[in-house]
C-alpha positions in Angstrom: 0.0 0.0 0.0 2.8 2.4 0.9 4.6 1.8 -2.5 1.4 2.4 -4.4 0.7 5.7 -2.5 4.3 6.8 -3.0 4.2 6.0 -6.7 0.9 7.8 -7.1 2.2 10.8 -5.2 5.4 10.9 -7.3 3.4 10.6 -10.5 1.1 13.4 -9.3 4.0 15.7 -8.5 5.7 15.0 -11.8 2.5 15.8 -13.6 2.1 19.0 -11.7 5.6 20.1 -12.4 5.3 19.3 -16.1 2.0 21.2 -16.3 3.6 24.3 -14.7 6.5 24.2 -17.1 4.7 24.0 -20.4 4.1 27.0 -22.6 0.7 25.7 -23.6 -0.6 25.9 -20.1 -1.2 29.6 -19.3 -0.7 30.8 -15.7 -3.7 30.7 -13.4 -5.6 34.0 -13.0 -6.0 35.1 -9.4 -9.5 34.6 -8.1 -10.0 38.4 -7.7 -9.2 38.9 -11.4 -11.5 36.2 -12.9 -14.4 37.3 -15.0 -15.2 38.5 -18.4 -12.8 41.4 -18.3 -9.8 39.3 -17.1 -7.1 38.9 -19.7 -3.9 36.8 -19.3 -1.1 37.6 -21.6 1.9 35.3 -22.0 5.4 36.9 -22.4 5.6 35.6 -25.9 2.3 37.4 -26.8 3.5 40.7 -25.3 6.9 40.7 -26.9 7.2 43.6 -29.3 8.6 43.1 -32.7 10.6 46.2 -33.7 10.9 47.6 -37.1 13.6 49.7 -38.9 11.5 52.8 -38.2 11.4 52.1 -34.5 15.2 52.2 -34.6 15.2 55.5 -36.5 12.7 56.9 -34.1 14.9 55.9 -31.1 18.0 57.4 -32.7 16.1 60.6 -33.5 14.7 60.9 -30.0 18.2 60.5 -28.5 19.6 63.1 -31.0 16.8 65.6 -30.3 17.2 65.0 -26.5 20.9 66.0 -26.9 22.1 62.6 -25.9 23.0 60.7 -29.1 24.5 57.3 -28.4 25.2 53.9 -30.1 21.8 52.2 -29.9 22.9 49.2 -32.0 22.4 46.9 -28.9 19.1 48.4 -27.8 16.0 46.2 -28.6 14.7 48.7 -31.2 17.9 48.4 -33.3 19.4 45.0 -32.3 17.6 43.1 -35.1 19.2 45.3 -37.8 22.2 44.3 -39.8 25.3 46.6 -39.5 24.4 48.1 -42.9 20.8 48.7 -41.9 21.9 50.4 -38.6 24.3 52.7 -40.6 21.4 53.5 -42.9 19.2 54.4 -39.8 21.9 56.6 -38.4 22.3 58.2 -41.8 18.6 59.0 -41.9 18.7 60.8 -38.6 21.8 62.7 -39.5 20.3 63.7 -42.8 17.1 64.9 -41.1 19.2 67.1 -38.7 21.9 68.2 -41.2 20.9 71.8 -41.1 21.1 71.9 -37.3 24.4 70.2 -37.4 25.9 72.6 -40.0 24.4 75.7 -38.3 26.0 74.7 -35.0 29.4 74.1 -36.6 29.4 77.5 -38.4 30.4 80.4 -36.1 28.0 83.3 -36.1 29.4 86.7 -37.0 
């Protein structure tokens, strides 16, 4: 009887651990959040897919904020190839070329 109980308990624990570790089994919603308006999002569903334009926007924001930096490792730009990243930087610099040139030329 003891071996049968131990085996059943071990199988139950293994099943519970397996169920908690699968991606197909979403996490339980707390009882105070259950209802028609309760939504449960998995991390994979909420992960943002960034575009080339997202990288350009980030670089432009940093430039406009006066804190330009290498954003090639930031999530918005990390998916770009080195050539695409250079193109994104070029777009931002081209957009602000007049500001850059005006700040380089001394005023009389």
